[in-house]
ROGU-367944 format. One record per residue (C-alpha): x, y, z; residue number from 1. Coordinates in nm, 3 decimals. Example, Ala and Ser with C-alpha at 12.3 -4.5 7.8 and 13.67 -1.06 7.14 Angstrom:
      c1      c2      c3 num
   1.230  -0.450   0.780   1
   1.367  -0.106   0.714   2
***
This chain:
      c1      c2      c3 num
   1.158   1.250   2.759   1
   1.177   0.881   2.685   2
   0.870   0.678   2.659   3
   0.852   0.301   2.748   4
   0.542   0.105   2.638   5
   0.472  -0.231   2.798   6
   0.250  -0.502   2.677   7
   0.199  -0.763   2.408   8
   0.386  -0.645   2.089   9
   0.464  -0.769   1.734  10
   0.838  -0.733   1.724  11
   1.029  -0.842   1.411  12
   0.714  -1.016   1.290  13
   0.650  -1.226   1.592  14
   0.409  -1.170   1.891  15
   0.586  -1.123   2.228  16
   0.350  -1.157   2.531  17
   0.566  -0.945   2.760  18
   0.747  -0.692   2.557  19
   0.900  -0.339   2.620  20
   0.934  -0.084   2.351  21
   1.163   0.212   2.451  22
   1.155   0.535   2.243  23
   1.355   0.835   2.273  24
   1.413   1.123   2.038  25
   1.196   0.977   1.760  26
   1.385   0.645   1.750  27
   1.321   0.310   1.892  28
   1.605   0.238   2.135  29
   1.486  -0.107   2.222  30
   1.204  -0.351   2.125  31
   1.195  -0.693   2.270  32
   1.130  -0.923   2.560  33
   1.098  -0.769   2.905  34
   1.392  -0.959   3.048  35
   1.637  -0.807   2.803  36
   1.531  -0.447   2.833  37
   1.779  -0.195   2.934  38
   1.756   0.051   3.232  39
   1.505   0.327   3.170  40
   1.514   0.653   3.402  41
   1.234   0.697   3.635  42
   1.145   1.024   3.454  43
   1.036   0.819   3.140  44
   0.674   0.815   3.044  45
   0.549   0.465   3.106  46
   0.253   0.318   2.920  47
   0.106  -0.012   3.017  48
  -0.112  -0.126   2.724  49
  -0.356  -0.399   2.758  50
  -0.415  -0.438   2.385  51
  -0.156  -0.479   2.105  52
   0.149  -0.285   2.019  53
   0.221  -0.280   1.640  54
   0.461  -0.104   1.416  55
   0.313   0.180   1.209  56
   0.152   0.058   0.896  57
   0.281   0.138   0.539  58
   0.018   0.158   0.256  59
   0.177   0.143  -0.082  60
  -0.152   0.184  -0.282  61
  -0.394   0.454  -0.158  62
  -0.606   0.704  -0.349  63
  -0.727   0.904  -0.050  64
  -0.962   0.937   0.241  65
  -1.156   1.180   0.479  66
  -1.361   1.299   0.178  67
  -1.065   1.381  -0.051  68
  -0.900   1.180  -0.324  69
  -0.541   1.232  -0.419  70
  -0.641   1.216  -0.807  71
  -0.870   1.524  -0.726  72
  -0.642   1.727  -0.478  73
  -0.614   2.081  -0.572  74
  -0.357   2.173  -0.319  75
  -0.136   2.039  -0.044  76
  -0.407   2.082   0.222  77
  -0.652   1.867   0.033  78
  -0.379   1.598   0.022  79
  -0.307   1.648   0.398  80
  -0.683   1.576   0.476  81
  -0.644   1.231   0.326  82
  -0.312   1.171   0.489  83
  -0.445   1.260   0.833  84
  -0.749   1.032   0.800  85
  -0.519   0.732   0.754  86
  -0.261   0.837   0.999  87
  -0.526   0.845   1.271  88
  -0.591   0.484   1.186  89
  -0.233   0.349   1.207  90
  -0.101   0.427   0.855  91
   0.224   0.620   0.945  92
   0.363   0.601   0.590  93
   0.160   0.649   0.282  94
   0.205   0.635  -0.089  95
  -0.044   0.868  -0.292  96
  -0.198   0.672  -0.585  97
  -0.330   0.864  -0.876  98
  -0.558   0.726  -1.159  99
  -0.578   0.730  -1.530 100
  -0.605   1.098  -1.640 101
  -0.500   1.334  -1.911 102
  -0.133   1.391  -1.938 103
  -0.166   1.753  -1.829 104
  -0.369   1.656  -1.527 105
  -0.127   1.410  -1.416 106
   0.158   1.669  -1.440 107
  -0.054   1.900  -1.230 108
  -0.119   1.637  -0.965 109
   0.243   1.544  -0.947 110
   0.328   1.905  -0.889 111
   0.088   1.916  -0.606 112
   0.206   1.602  -0.438 113
   0.590   1.599  -0.498 114
   0.652   1.865  -0.239 115
   0.477   1.656   0.021 116
   0.703   1.370  -0.069 117
   1.008   1.577  -0.027 118
   0.885   1.721   0.304 119
   0.830   1.350   0.429 120
   0.442   1.362   0.451 121
   0.410   1.107   0.178 122
   0.644   0.832   0.088 123
   0.590   0.864  -0.289 124
   0.360   0.898  -0.585 125
   0.198   0.593  -0.747 126
   0.081   0.614  -1.099 127
  -0.211   0.376  -1.158 128
  -0.254   0.422  -1.542 129
  -0.298   0.549  -1.802 130
  -0.114   0.257  -1.979 131
  -0.340  -0.027  -1.879 132
  -0.585  -0.256  -2.040 133
  -0.935  -0.130  -2.163 134
  -1.063  -0.472  -2.105 135
  -0.966  -0.474  -1.732 136
  -0.987  -0.099  -1.661 137
  -1.212  -0.128  -1.360 138
  -1.281   0.226  -1.230 139
  -1.052   0.404  -1.491 140
  -1.203   0.631  -1.752 141
  -1.206   0.448  -2.077 142
  -1.156   0.780  -2.275 143
  -0.829   0.858  -2.102 144
  -0.657   0.516  -2.112 145
  -0.385   0.514  -2.386 146
  -0.106   0.307  -2.531 147
   0.231   0.307  -2.361 148
   0.476   0.595  -2.452 149
   0.826   0.613  -2.311 150
   0.840   0.983  -2.387 151
   0.528   1.071  -2.199 152
   0.637   0.847  -1.897 153
   0.982   1.043  -1.893 154
   0.795   1.378  -1.887 155
   0.601   1.243  -1.569 156
   0.915   1.109  -1.407 157
   1.101   1.433  -1.482 158
   0.816   1.627  -1.323 159
   0.818   1.400  -1.011 160
   1.200   1.436  -0.992 161
   1.237   1.116  -0.784 162
   0.894   1.128  -0.614 163
   0.732   0.866  -0.828 164
   0.796   0.535  -0.662 165
   0.586   0.286  -0.861 166
   0.349   0.278  -1.175 167
   0.103   0.012  -1.286 168
   0.157  -0.116  -1.647 169
  -0.021  -0.375  -1.851 170
   0.217  -0.647  -1.953 171
   0.050  -0.680  -2.303 172
   0.130  -0.328  -2.389 173
   0.396  -0.325  -2.664 174
   0.601  -0.059  -2.478 175
   0.603  -0.236  -2.148 176
   0.954  -0.338  -2.134 177
   1.100   0.007  -2.235 178
   0.851   0.175  -1.975 179
   0.968  -0.072  -1.707 180
   1.327   0.015  -1.790 181
   1.265   0.376  -1.757 182
   1.090   0.338  -1.420 183
   1.369   0.125  -1.276 184
   1.630   0.368  -1.404 185
   1.445   0.648  -1.223 186
   1.431   0.444  -0.899 187
   1.066   0.331  -0.925 188
   0.899  -0.010  -0.944 189
   0.689  -0.149  -1.233 190
   0.377  -0.289  -1.088 191
   0.189  -0.520  -1.331 192
  -0.188  -0.520  -1.329 193
  -0.518  -0.387  -1.472 194
  -0.426  -0.654  -1.746 195
  -0.594  -0.886  -1.984 196
  -0.242  -1.056  -2.045 197
  -0.161  -1.420  -2.072 198
   0.034  -1.614  -1.802 199
   0.320  -1.610  -2.059 200
   0.310  -1.226  -2.097 201
   0.313  -1.176  -1.730 202
   0.603  -1.399  -1.683 203
   0.800  -1.219  -1.964 204
   0.731  -0.880  -1.801 205
   0.850  -1.008  -1.453 206
   1.151  -1.156  -1.617 207
   1.244  -0.829  -1.793 208
   1.204  -0.629  -1.463 209
   1.429  -0.893  -1.276 210
   1.687  -0.863  -1.537 211
   1.664  -0.475  -1.522 212
   1.747  -0.493  -1.146 213
   1.416  -0.473  -0.961 214
   1.164  -0.707  -0.804 215
   0.830  -0.590  -0.954 216
   0.490  -0.596  -0.773 217
   0.145  -0.701  -0.885 218
  -0.128  -0.432  -0.869 219
  -0.398  -0.564  -0.647 220
  -0.379  -0.918  -0.731 221
  -0.695  -1.083  -0.893 222
  -0.864  -0.732  -0.914 223
  -0.842  -0.588  -1.263 224
  -0.698  -0.915  -1.405 225
  -0.818  -1.186  -1.650 226
  -0.981  -1.445  -1.416 227
  -0.816  -1.781  -1.350 228
  -0.950  -2.054  -1.570 229
  -0.840  -2.414  -1.576 230
  -0.771  -2.387  -1.946 231
  -0.626  -2.044  -1.934 232
  -0.410  -1.977  -1.621 233
  -0.401  -1.606  -1.690 234
  -0.191  -1.336  -1.497 235
  -0.288  -1.409  -1.153 236
  -0.151  -1.756  -1.135 237
   0.166  -1.627  -1.294 238
   0.175  -1.369  -1.027 239
   0.151  -1.613  -0.758 240
   0.412  -1.841  -0.910 241
   0.655  -1.566  -0.939 242
   0.587  -1.471  -0.566 243
   0.645  -1.825  -0.453 244
   0.990  -1.807  -0.613 245
   1.063  -1.460  -0.458 246
   1.032  -1.289  -0.802 247
   0.736  -1.070  -0.736 248
   0.572  -0.911  -0.449 249
   0.188  -0.929  -0.480 250
  -0.056  -0.657  -0.355 251
  -0.378  -0.776  -0.189 252
  -0.692  -0.594  -0.087 253
  -0.798  -0.816   0.197 254
  -1.118  -0.632   0.276 255
  -1.394  -0.892   0.213 256
  -1.522  -0.682  -0.088 257
  -1.228  -0.703  -0.337 258
  -1.117  -1.060  -0.218 259
  -1.279  -1.320   0.007 260
  -1.145  -1.452   0.323 261
  -1.062  -1.782   0.171 262
  -0.886  -1.622  -0.115 263
  -0.687  -1.406   0.126 264
  -0.571  -1.730   0.322 265
  -0.497  -1.907  -0.001 266
  -0.257  -1.628  -0.118 267
  -0.069  -1.611   0.215 268
  -0.038  -1.993   0.190 269
   0.092  -1.993  -0.165 270
   0.310  -1.687  -0.190 271
   0.669  -1.685  -0.088 272
   0.742  -1.557   0.271 273
   0.710  -1.191   0.302 274
   0.608  -1.155  -0.058 275
   0.249  -1.026   0.007 276
   0.164  -0.650   0.037 277
  -0.154  -0.570   0.218 278
  -0.297  -0.256   0.057 279
  -0.632  -0.070   0.098 280
  -0.672   0.093  -0.263 281
  -0.859   0.341  -0.051 282
  -1.057   0.636  -0.211 283
  -1.198   0.958  -0.076 284
  -1.493   0.791   0.092 285
  -1.274   0.626   0.351 286
  -1.372   0.725   0.696 287
  -1.681   0.894   0.552 288
  -2.052   0.811   0.509 289
  -2.218   0.637   0.232 290
  -2.300   0.880  -0.046 291
  -2.156   1.036  -0.381 292
  -1.788   1.072  -0.442 293
  -1.538   1.116  -0.734 294
  -1.248   0.909  -0.845 295
  -1.046   1.103  -1.083 296
  -1.297   1.196  -1.379 297
  -1.559   0.934  -1.272 298
  -1.862   0.944  -1.029 299
  -1.869   0.700  -0.753 300
  -2.160   0.593  -0.525 301
  -2.078   0.429  -0.194 302
  -2.347   0.208  -0.046 303
  -2.308  -0.013   0.263 304
  -1.937   0.090   0.265 305
  -1.863  -0.040  -0.091 306
  -1.761   0.196  -0.354 307
  -1.886   0.148  -0.710 308
  -1.892   0.346  -1.026 309
  -2.222   0.533  -1.048 310
  -2.248   0.434  -1.418 311
  -2.140   0.083  -1.483 312
  -2.116  -0.062  -1.117 313
  -1.756  -0.157  -1.110 314
  -1.582  -0.157  -0.773 315
  -1.406   0.184  -0.750 316
  -1.144   0.145  -0.477 317
  -1.175   0.055  -0.109 318
  -1.322   0.228   0.183 319
  -1.118   0.050   0.454 320
  -0.814   0.169   0.656 321
  -0.515  -0.053   0.639 322
  -0.555  -0.159   1.005 323
  -0.898  -0.278   0.883 324
  -0.739  -0.476   0.614 325
  -0.495  -0.643   0.872 326
  -0.795  -0.720   1.101 327
  -0.981  -0.888   0.807 328
  -0.665  -1.097   0.719 329
  -0.636  -1.207   1.076 330
  -0.987  -1.244   1.214 331
  -1.161  -1.362   0.909 332
  -0.907  -1.517   0.689 333
  -0.705  -1.675   0.968 334
  -0.374  -1.543   0.870 335
  -0.105  -1.533   1.143 336
  -0.092  -1.199   1.313 337
   0.287  -1.160   1.262 338
   0.244  -1.241   0.882 339
  -0.034  -1.000   0.838 340
   0.137  -0.730   1.029 341
   0.468  -0.775   0.817 342
   0.257  -0.761   0.491 343
   0.141  -0.413   0.613 344
   0.478  -0.293   0.747 345
   0.821  -0.447   0.687 346
   0.728  -0.577   0.334 347
   0.610  -0.256   0.191 348
   0.904  -0.077   0.369 349
   1.132  -0.324   0.183 350
   0.964  -0.280  -0.148 351
   0.994   0.099  -0.118 352
   1.358   0.069  -0.001 353
   1.266   0.252   0.332 354
   1.534   0.106   0.555 355
   1.444   0.341   0.861 356
   1.098   0.196   0.933 357
   0.865  -0.082   0.900 358
   0.916  -0.268   1.235 359
   0.948  -0.242   1.591 360
   1.325  -0.272   1.595 361
   1.621  -0.100   1.758 362
   1.731   0.200   1.565 363
   1.430   0.249   1.334 364
   1.197   0.534   1.333 365
   0.942   0.538   1.613 366
   0.629   0.462   1.424 367
   0.395   0.268   1.670 368
   0.028   0.178   1.675 369
  -0.165   0.076   1.977 370
  -0.470  -0.111   1.933 371
  -0.728  -0.284   2.145 372
  -0.750  -0.664   2.143 373
  -0.965  -0.659   1.825 374
  -0.707  -0.461   1.608 375
  -0.894  -0.127   1.655 376
  -0.674   0.177   1.678 377
  -0.633   0.354   2.016 378
  -0.312   0.558   1.994 379
  -0.081   0.628   1.685 380
   0.276   0.758   1.718 381
   0.469   0.882   1.409 382
   0.829   0.956   1.423 383
   0.820   0.977   1.808 384
   0.515   1.196   1.814 385
   0.161   1.103   1.921 386
  -0.095   1.187   1.653 387
***
């Protein structure tokens, strides 16, 4: 049976006050103004929604939720707990992020997650580490960070067999170019971050990636990077400059903990159009109460909703859902609703090469989020099915 949703909708990145979204068989058959909507049989389910109608959200950097972290998931059911936590809150497409770990552990986790990618429950696997900067490691185990190795990377890529979609690398690593090339040849994106590199080193890495045929991403801009200084621009300025030229897509954790409201607003003002990816960097505590958790091999304490390493105090991932991040960008940072929604839907879809989703648009997969007027989730549809 067809479903028609009536109300205010973000369609193709702009807010329509009187929209119709018509869904049948898991596909969007129409999304647009009411006056252009085709005839719908009287038997169709009609939903008149008083809040907002958004496309399903896509999180390209997510370590878990619902009490389970992907770096610690021992089986598919563990991973499904985290997937379900975010799906209930509007994230209909999710990339599972791992953290720095022993090579054997990474192979095991890839073996656990890869079938979920092939089955469509996950959109891919993100390797955050182990080839990152000790100086800017954040919540990564210093004992397990190691220099780049193309051979080790190819073993991970072979184990993933096409399911690894992105990997964080530090541009100052001597092997960054051959590792970037190996990722691109395997259909994955280099993501530059957790780095103490200079602006020049960042720009060199970006240029290599572009020459090799891929627009790279920046792993959570500002976080895990050498700070900006007026006598040392550092990697963040280089990433923003590249984004303004259309040469890099920058991840941003717009949650009020990793970045402030004014920083979020400045990034959207300075970056190129549709070159910002809103992400959560969520960890196991997302959707849970304050307490003790794990992120890979490290202990994490969550207090007042902020996750920090129990020993050392570094921020250890996020505890927000992606819709919370969109809300912060809009309500606190003053980002245009359409811009913020695109940064959490169509932009990550484009980065991942997912041409079948990412917007309320005719012919795309029916991923829909119904929110109240304050961008809080009420109902979520994934591939035409209400969750």
